[in-house]
Every structure is written in structure tokens, then in C-alpha cells.
Biopython code that builds the backbone (N, CA, C, O; Angstrom):
import numpy as np
from Bio.PDB.StructureBuilder import StructureBuilder

atoms = [
    (1, "MET", "N", (-25.942, 8.311, -35.213)),
    (1, "MET", "CA", (-25.554, 7.168, -34.416)),
    (1, "MET", "C", (-24.066, 7.298, -34.078)),
    (1, "MET", "O", (-23.258, 7.664, -34.932)),
    (2, "LYS", "N", (-23.728, 7.009, -32.879)),
    (2, "LYS", "CA", (-22.363, 7.137, -32.392)),
    (2, "LYS", "C", (-21.554, 5.890, -32.727)),
    (2, "LYS", "O", (-22.019, 4.772, -32.508)),
    (3, "LYS", "N", (-20.346, 6.074, -33.255)),
    (3, "LYS", "CA", (-19.487, 4.945, -33.578)),
    (3, "LYS", "C", (-18.670, 4.558, -32.355)),
    (3, "LYS", "O", (-18.275, 5.414, -31.564)),
    (4, "ASN", "N", (-18.422, 3.276, -32.209)),
    (4, "ASN", "CA", (-17.521, 2.805, -31.163)),
    (4, "ASN", "C", (-16.082, 3.023, -31.615)),
    (4, "ASN", "O", (-15.725, 2.688, -32.745)),
    (5, "LEU", "N", (-15.269, 3.577, -30.745)),
    (5, "LEU", "CA", (-13.873, 3.791, -31.082)),
    (5, "LEU", "C", (-13.064, 2.518, -30.930)),
    (5, "LEU", "O", (-12.026, 2.361, -31.573)),
    (6, "LEU", "N", (-13.528, 1.612, -30.089)),
    (6, "LEU", "CA", (-12.810, 0.369, -29.843)),
    (6, "LEU", "C", (-13.669, -0.810, -30.253)),
    (6, "LEU", "O", (-14.879, -0.820, -30.030)),
    (7, "SER", "N", (-13.046, -1.783, -30.844)),
    (7, "SER", "CA", (-13.754, -2.976, -31.279)),
    (7, "SER", "C", (-14.137, -3.823, -30.073)),
    (7, "SER", "O", (-13.304, -4.075, -29.202)),
    (8, "ALA", "N", (-15.367, -4.255, -30.018)),
    (8, "ALA", "CA", (-15.838, -5.090, -28.908)),
    (8, "ALA", "C", (-15.182, -6.464, -28.955)),
    (8, "ALA", "O", (-15.048, -7.124, -27.924)),
    (9, "ASP", "N", (-14.771, -6.900, -30.151)),
    (9, "ASP", "CA", (-14.103, -8.198, -30.261)),
    (9, "ASP", "C", (-12.693, -8.140, -29.688)),
    (9, "ASP", "O", (-12.229, -9.102, -29.076)),
    (10, "LYS", "N", (-12.013, -7.020, -29.885)),
    (10, "LYS", "CA", (-10.640, -6.902, -29.431)),
    (10, "LYS", "C", (-10.565, -6.642, -27.924)),
    (10, "LYS", "O", (-9.686, -7.178, -27.249)),
    (11, "TYR", "N", (-11.469, -5.834, -27.399)),
    (11, "TYR", "CA", (-11.491, -5.510, -25.972)),
    (11, "TYR", "C", (-12.871, -5.836, -25.390)),
    (11, "TYR", "O", (-13.718, -4.950, -25.277)),
    (12, "PRO", "N", (-13.101, -7.090, -25.024)),
    (12, "PRO", "CA", (-14.408, -7.435, -24.463)),
    (12, "PRO", "C", (-14.591, -6.787, -23.089)),
    (12, "PRO", "O", (-13.604, -6.510, -22.407)),
    (13, "PRO", "N", (-15.831, -6.541, -22.675)),
    (13, "PRO", "CA", (-16.074, -5.903, -21.378)),
    (13, "PRO", "C", (-15.551, -6.748, -20.227)),
    (13, "PRO", "O", (-15.854, -7.937, -20.131)),
    (14, "LYS", "N", (-14.759, -6.126, -19.351)),
    (14, "LYS", "CA", (-14.248, -6.758, -18.139)),
    (14, "LYS", "C", (-14.344, -5.745, -17.020)),
    (14, "LYS", "O", (-14.151, -4.550, -17.241)),
    (15, "CYS", "N", (-14.636, -6.205, -15.843)),
    (15, "CYS", "CA", (-14.704, -5.309, -14.691)),
    (15, "CYS", "C", (-13.350, -4.675, -14.387)),
    (15, "CYS", "O", (-13.293, -3.623, -13.750)),
    (16, "ALA", "N", (-12.274, -5.291, -14.828)),
    (16, "ALA", "CA", (-10.944, -4.735, -14.600)),
    (16, "ALA", "C", (-10.756, -3.425, -15.363)),
    (16, "ALA", "O", (-9.918, -2.613, -14.970)),
    (17, "TYR", "N", (-11.518, -3.191, -16.455)),
    (17, "TYR", "CA", (-11.402, -1.982, -17.259)),
    (17, "TYR", "C", (-12.547, -0.998, -17.019)),
    (17, "TYR", "O", (-12.648, -0.003, -17.737)),
    (18, "CYS", "N", (-13.389, -1.237, -16.060)),
    (18, "CYS", "CA", (-14.585, -0.424, -15.831)),
    (18, "CYS", "C", (-14.263, 0.819, -14.998)),
    (18, "CYS", "O", (-13.375, 0.796, -14.146)),
    (19, "ARG", "N", (-15.002, 1.907, -15.260)),
    (19, "ARG", "CA", (-14.818, 3.151, -14.510)),
    (19, "ARG", "C", (-15.198, 3.018, -13.046)),
    (19, "ARG", "O", (-14.564, 3.629, -12.186)),
    (20, "SER", "N", (-16.206, 2.243, -12.756)),
    (20, "SER", "CA", (-16.700, 2.163, -11.383)),
    (20, "SER", "C", (-16.019, 1.075, -10.565)),
    (20, "SER", "O", (-16.413, 0.827, -9.426)),
    (21, "GLY", "N", (-15.009, 0.425, -11.121)),
    (21, "GLY", "CA", (-14.312, -0.640, -10.396)),
    (21, "GLY", "C", (-12.859, -0.287, -10.123)),
    (21, "GLY", "O", (-12.236, 0.479, -10.858)),
    (22, "ARG", "N", (-12.340, -0.860, -9.057)),
    (22, "ARG", "CA", (-10.941, -0.692, -8.685)),
    (22, "ARG", "C", (-10.365, -2.060, -8.396)),
    (22, "ARG", "O", (-11.015, -2.870, -7.735)),
    (23, "LEU", "N", (-9.175, -2.341, -8.868)),
    (23, "LEU", "CA", (-8.542, -3.631, -8.626)),
    (23, "LEU", "C", (-8.199, -3.759, -7.150)),
    (23, "LEU", "O", (-7.630, -2.839, -6.561)),
    (24, "SER", "N", (-8.538, -4.887, -6.554)),
    (24, "SER", "CA", (-8.262, -5.109, -5.133)),
    (24, "SER", "C", (-6.767, -5.346, -4.922)),
    (24, "SER", "O", (-6.057, -5.644, -5.883)),
    (25, "PRO", "N", (-6.276, -5.222, -3.694)),
    (25, "PRO", "CA", (-4.849, -5.420, -3.428)),
    (25, "PRO", "C", (-4.338, -6.809, -3.801)),
    (25, "PRO", "O", (-3.162, -6.957, -4.132)),
    (26, "ASP", "N", (-5.202, -7.837, -3.754)),
    (26, "ASP", "CA", (-4.745, -9.182, -4.118)),
    (26, "ASP", "C", (-4.609, -9.359, -5.627)),
    (26, "ASP", "O", (-3.963, -10.310, -6.069)),
    (27, "GLY", "N", (-5.203, -8.466, -6.437)),
    (27, "GLY", "CA", (-5.094, -8.517, -7.890)),
    (27, "GLY", "C", (-6.007, -9.521, -8.554)),
    (27, "GLY", "O", (-5.949, -9.685, -9.773)),
    (28, "ILE", "N", (-6.851, -10.201, -7.792)),
    (28, "ILE", "CA", (-7.743, -11.225, -8.349)),
    (28, "ILE", "C", (-9.153, -10.681, -8.547)),
    (28, "ILE", "O", (-9.812, -11.012, -9.532)),
    (29, "ASN", "N", (-9.612, -9.866, -7.638)),
    (29, "ASN", "CA", (-10.973, -9.344, -7.667)),
    (29, "ASN", "C", (-10.988, -7.847, -7.931)),
    (29, "ASN", "O", (-9.954, -7.180, -7.889)),
    (30, "VAL", "N", (-12.186, -7.333, -8.206)),
    (30, "VAL", "CA", (-12.397, -5.909, -8.425)),
    (30, "VAL", "C", (-13.387, -5.416, -7.379)),
    (30, "VAL", "O", (-14.386, -6.077, -7.096)),
    (31, "LEU", "N", (-13.102, -4.254, -6.809)),
    (31, "LEU", "CA", (-14.005, -3.624, -5.860)),
    (31, "LEU", "C", (-14.885, -2.653, -6.638)),
    (31, "LEU", "O", (-14.448, -1.562, -7.005)),
    (32, "CYS", "N", (-16.118, -3.055, -6.883)),
    (32, "CYS", "CA", (-17.045, -2.294, -7.715)),
    (32, "CYS", "C", (-17.949, -1.430, -6.846)),
    (32, "CYS", "O", (-18.417, -1.877, -5.799)),
    (33, "GLU", "N", (-18.198, -0.185, -7.277)),
    (33, "GLU", "CA", (-19.098, 0.704, -6.552)),
    (33, "GLU", "C", (-20.542, 0.232, -6.639)),
    (33, "GLU", "O", (-21.331, 0.502, -5.732)),
    (34, "LYS", "N", (-20.900, -0.458, -7.695)),
    (34, "LYS", "CA", (-22.285, -0.866, -7.925)),
    (34, "LYS", "C", (-22.594, -2.276, -7.428)),
    (34, "LYS", "O", (-23.662, -2.507, -6.862)),
    (35, "LYS", "N", (-21.658, -3.238, -7.635)),
    (35, "LYS", "CA", (-21.925, -4.648, -7.332)),
    (35, "LYS", "C", (-21.145, -5.200, -6.152)),
    (35, "LYS", "O", (-21.426, -6.314, -5.710)),
    (36, "GLY", "N", (-20.173, -4.459, -5.625)),
    (36, "GLY", "CA", (-19.362, -4.963, -4.517)),
    (36, "GLY", "C", (-18.125, -5.675, -5.034)),
    (36, "GLY", "O", (-17.512, -5.215, -5.997)),
    (37, "ILE", "N", (-17.748, -6.772, -4.427)),
    (37, "ILE", "CA", (-16.569, -7.528, -4.834)),
    (37, "ILE", "C", (-16.957, -8.503, -5.937)),
    (37, "ILE", "O", (-17.822, -9.357, -5.744)),
    (38, "VAL", "N", (-16.312, -8.371, -7.100)),
    (38, "VAL", "CA", (-16.606, -9.220, -8.259)),
    (38, "VAL", "C", (-15.300, -9.697, -8.881)),
    (38, "VAL", "O", (-14.228, -9.160, -8.600)),
    (39, "ASP", "N", (-15.407, -10.720, -9.733)),
    (39, "ASP", "CA", (-14.251, -11.236, -10.465)),
    (39, "ASP", "C", (-13.824, -10.213, -11.514)),
    (39, "ASP", "O", (-14.674, -9.526, -12.081)),
    (40, "LYS", "N", (-12.528, -10.099, -11.780)),
    (40, "LYS", "CA", (-12.044, -9.075, -12.710)),
    (40, "LYS", "C", (-12.404, -9.363, -14.164)),
    (40, "LYS", "O", (-12.335, -8.460, -14.997)),
    (41, "ASN", "N", (-12.783, -10.589, -14.489)),
    (41, "ASN", "CA", (-13.160, -10.933, -15.862)),
    (41, "ASN", "C", (-14.661, -10.872, -16.110)),
    (41, "ASN", "O", (-15.100, -11.110, -17.235)),
    (42, "SER", "N", (-15.453, -10.563, -15.106)),
    (42, "SER", "CA", (-16.900, -10.481, -15.294)),
    (42, "SER", "C", (-17.286, -9.071, -15.743)),
    (42, "SER", "O", (-16.443, -8.174, -15.778)),
    (43, "SER", "N", (-18.552, -8.881, -16.083)),
    (43, "SER", "CA", (-19.052, -7.557, -16.446)),
    (43, "SER", "C", (-20.549, -7.500, -16.157)),
    (43, "SER", "O", (-21.197, -8.530, -15.975)),
    (44, "CYS", "N", (-21.088, -6.284, -16.116)),
    (44, "CYS", "CA", (-22.521, -6.108, -15.873)),
    (44, "CYS", "C", (-23.058, -5.044, -16.823)),
    (44, "CYS", "O", (-22.309, -4.522, -17.649)),
    (45, "LYS", "N", (-24.330, -4.718, -16.717)),
    (45, "LYS", "CA", (-24.929, -3.744, -17.630)),
    (45, "LYS", "C", (-24.513, -2.307, -17.308)),
    (45, "LYS", "O", (-24.764, -1.407, -18.110)),
    (46, "SER", "N", (-23.891, -2.075, -16.169)),
    (46, "SER", "CA", (-23.405, -0.743, -15.799)),
    (46, "SER", "C", (-21.975, -0.503, -16.268)),
    (46, "SER", "O", (-21.352, 0.478, -15.863)),
    (47, "TYR", "N", (-21.451, -1.373, -17.106)),
    (47, "TYR", "CA", (-20.058, -1.300, -17.556)),
    (47, "TYR", "C", (-19.802, -0.030, -18.364)),
    (47, "TYR", "O", (-20.524, 0.267, -19.315)),
    (48, "LYS", "N", (-18.772, 0.711, -17.977)),
    (48, "LYS", "CA", (-18.294, 1.881, -18.722)),
    (48, "LYS", "C", (-16.784, 1.739, -18.874)),
    (48, "LYS", "O", (-16.066, 1.655, -17.877)),
    (49, "TYR", "N", (-16.300, 1.712, -20.108)),
    (49, "TYR", "CA", (-14.890, 1.476, -20.395)),
    (49, "TYR", "C", (-14.041, 2.667, -19.954)),
    (49, "TYR", "O", (-14.388, 3.817, -20.224)),
    (50, "ASP", "N", (-12.926, 2.384, -19.274)),
    (50, "ASP", "CA", (-11.955, 3.392, -18.876)),
    (50, "ASP", "C", (-10.641, 3.080, -19.574)),
    (50, "ASP", "O", (-10.003, 2.069, -19.279)),
    (51, "VAL", "N", (-10.237, 3.938, -20.492)),
    (51, "VAL", "CA", (-9.053, 3.709, -21.313)),
    (51, "VAL", "C", (-7.787, 3.598, -20.469)),
    (51, "VAL", "O", (-6.892, 2.821, -20.802)),
    (52, "MET", "N", (-7.701, 4.352, -19.398)),
    (52, "MET", "CA", (-6.485, 4.406, -18.602)),
    (52, "MET", "C", (-6.230, 3.144, -17.778)),
    (52, "MET", "O", (-5.134, 2.988, -17.241)),
    (53, "LYS", "N", (-7.190, 2.253, -17.661)),
    (53, "LYS", "CA", (-7.013, 1.036, -16.862)),
    (53, "LYS", "C", (-6.457, -0.137, -17.652)),
    (53, "LYS", "O", (-5.983, -1.110, -17.065)),
    (54, "ARG", "N", (-6.509, -0.057, -18.977)),
    (54, "ARG", "CA", (-6.011, -1.162, -19.797)),
    (54, "ARG", "C", (-4.509, -1.049, -19.953)),
    (54, "ARG", "O", (-3.995, 0.025, -20.266)),
    (55, "VAL", "N", (-3.793, -2.160, -19.736)),
    (55, "VAL", "CA", (-2.344, -2.205, -19.913)),
    (55, "VAL", "C", (-2.066, -2.640, -21.348)),
    (55, "VAL", "O", (-2.529, -3.703, -21.761)),
    (56, "PRO", "N", (-1.314, -1.838, -22.126)),
    (56, "PRO", "CA", (-1.070, -2.203, -23.523)),
    (56, "PRO", "C", (-0.202, -3.450, -23.650)),
    (56, "PRO", "O", (0.573, -3.781, -22.753)),
    (57, "GLU", "N", (-0.347, -4.132, -24.782)),
    (57, "GLU", "CA", (0.457, -5.319, -25.046)),
    (57, "GLU", "C", (1.907, -4.905, -25.265)),
    (57, "GLU", "O", (2.176, -3.797, -25.729)),
    (58, "LYS", "N", (2.838, -5.789, -24.932)),
    (58, "LYS", "CA", (4.256, -5.509, -25.123)),
    (58, "LYS", "C", (4.615, -5.616, -26.603)),
    (58, "LYS", "O", (4.047, -6.426, -27.335)),
    (59, "LEU", "N", (5.555, -4.796, -27.026)),
    (59, "LEU", "CA", (6.014, -4.833, -28.404)),
    (59, "LEU", "C", (6.900, -6.054, -28.627)),
    (59, "LEU", "O", (7.572, -6.501, -27.698)),
    (60, "PRO", "N", (6.912, -6.599, -29.833)),
    (60, "PRO", "CA", (7.762, -7.761, -30.102)),
    (60, "PRO", "C", (9.237, -7.374, -30.047)),
    (60, "PRO", "O", (9.601, -6.228, -30.312)),
    (61, "ASP", "N", (10.067, -8.328, -29.704)),
    (61, "ASP", "CA", (11.500, -8.117, -29.613)),
    (61, "ASP", "C", (12.113, -8.117, -31.009)),
    (61, "ASP", "O", (11.991, -9.098, -31.742)),
    (62, "ILE", "N", (12.771, -7.020, -31.377)),
    (62, "ILE", "CA", (13.381, -6.936, -32.707)),
    (62, "ILE", "C", (14.897, -6.801, -32.620)),
    (62, "ILE", "O", (15.534, -6.336, -33.565)),
    (63, "SER", "N", (15.475, -7.204, -31.499)),
    (63, "SER", "CA", (16.925, -7.058, -31.325)),
    (63, "SER", "C", (17.731, -8.014, -32.201)),
    (63, "SER", "O", (18.926, -7.795, -32.396)),
    (64, "ASP", "N", (17.119, -9.057, -32.728)),
    (64, "ASP", "CA", (17.858, -10.029, -33.529)),
    (64, "ASP", "C", (17.804, -9.743, -35.030)),
    (64, "ASP", "O", (18.111, -10.631, -35.826)),
    (65, "THR", "N", (17.421, -8.524, -35.442)),
    (65, "THR", "CA", (17.358, -8.179, -36.859)),
    (65, "THR", "C", (18.701, -7.629, -37.342)),
    (65, "THR", "O", (19.481, -7.093, -36.555)),
    (66, "ASP", "N", (18.957, -7.766, -38.621)),
    (66, "ASP", "CA", (20.174, -7.241, -39.242)),
    (66, "ASP", "C", (19.911, -5.833, -39.772)),
    (66, "ASP", "O", (18.795, -5.539, -40.202)),
    (67, "PRO", "N", (20.913, -4.963, -39.750)),
    (67, "PRO", "CA", (20.749, -3.643, -40.381)),
    (67, "PRO", "C", (20.494, -3.736, -41.885)),
    (67, "PRO", "O", (19.935, -2.816, -42.481)),
    (68, "GLU", "N", (20.899, -4.834, -42.488)),
    (68, "GLU", "CA", (20.664, -5.024, -43.927)),
    (68, "GLU", "C", (19.174, -5.159, -44.243)),
    (68, "GLU", "O", (18.745, -4.868, -45.359)),
    (69, "ASP", "N", (18.392, -5.598, -43.265)),
    (69, "ASP", "CA", (16.950, -5.722, -43.484)),
    (69, "ASP", "C", (16.294, -4.368, -43.745)),
    (69, "ASP", "O", (15.242, -4.293, -44.380)),
    (70, "PHE", "N", (16.922, -3.299, -43.251)),
    (70, "PHE", "CA", (16.345, -1.968, -43.370)),
    (70, "PHE", "C", (17.047, -1.103, -44.428)),
    (70, "PHE", "O", (16.670, 0.051, -44.630)),
    (71, "ALA", "N", (18.048, -1.649, -45.090)),
    (71, "ALA", "CA", (18.778, -0.907, -46.117)),
    (71, "ALA", "C", (18.005, -0.943, -47.435)),
    (71, "ALA", "O", (17.295, -1.901, -47.741)),
    (72, "LEU", "N", (18.168, 0.137, -48.203)),
    (72, "LEU", "CA", (17.491, 0.193, -49.502)),
    (72, "LEU", "C", (18.350, -0.350, -50.580)),
    (72, "LEU", "O", (17.940, -0.381, -51.740)),
]
sb = StructureBuilder()
sb.init_structure("model")
sb.init_model(0)
sb.init_chain("A")
sb.init_seg("    ")
for serial, (resi, resn, name, xyz) in enumerate(atoms, 1):
    if name == "N":
        sb.init_residue(resn, " ", resi, " ")
    sb.init_atom(name, np.array(xyz, "f"), 0.0, 1.0, " ", f" {name:<3s}", serial, name[0])
structure = sb.get_structure()
């Protein structure tokens, strides 16, 4: 049995992350090869995850830390 590399809870299926979809110029809809124009938060049974389409979360700002916090 094949293991999922990504948790379904953390990255739920969205047409914005699908291989067969492309984000439209307005940024609201997805141009899907299979279903046509769909909402970017919807999904269908033809969903295939594309890692390169997901934008990673920003790292927290740590500029307000003291160097003493990292001293031994």
C-alpha cells in the first residue's frame, strides 16, 4: 500500500493545487482542463496534487529576539 507523503488534513484538495488546473488572470477562478472554469477552493474526483503550485507559509518574524536567547 502506498503512503501519502502529505497529510490530507494539512493540505485539503483544492483546484488551485491541481495538475490539470491553471489559475485564471483574475486570481479568483481556475481554468481546468476537465471541468472548465471552477472556483479555486473546489475539487473533483480527477484531482491530482501538484507540489509546485502551493505557496509555502511565511516564516515568523524573529528580528525582536536577543542574542542572549541563543547563548549557552
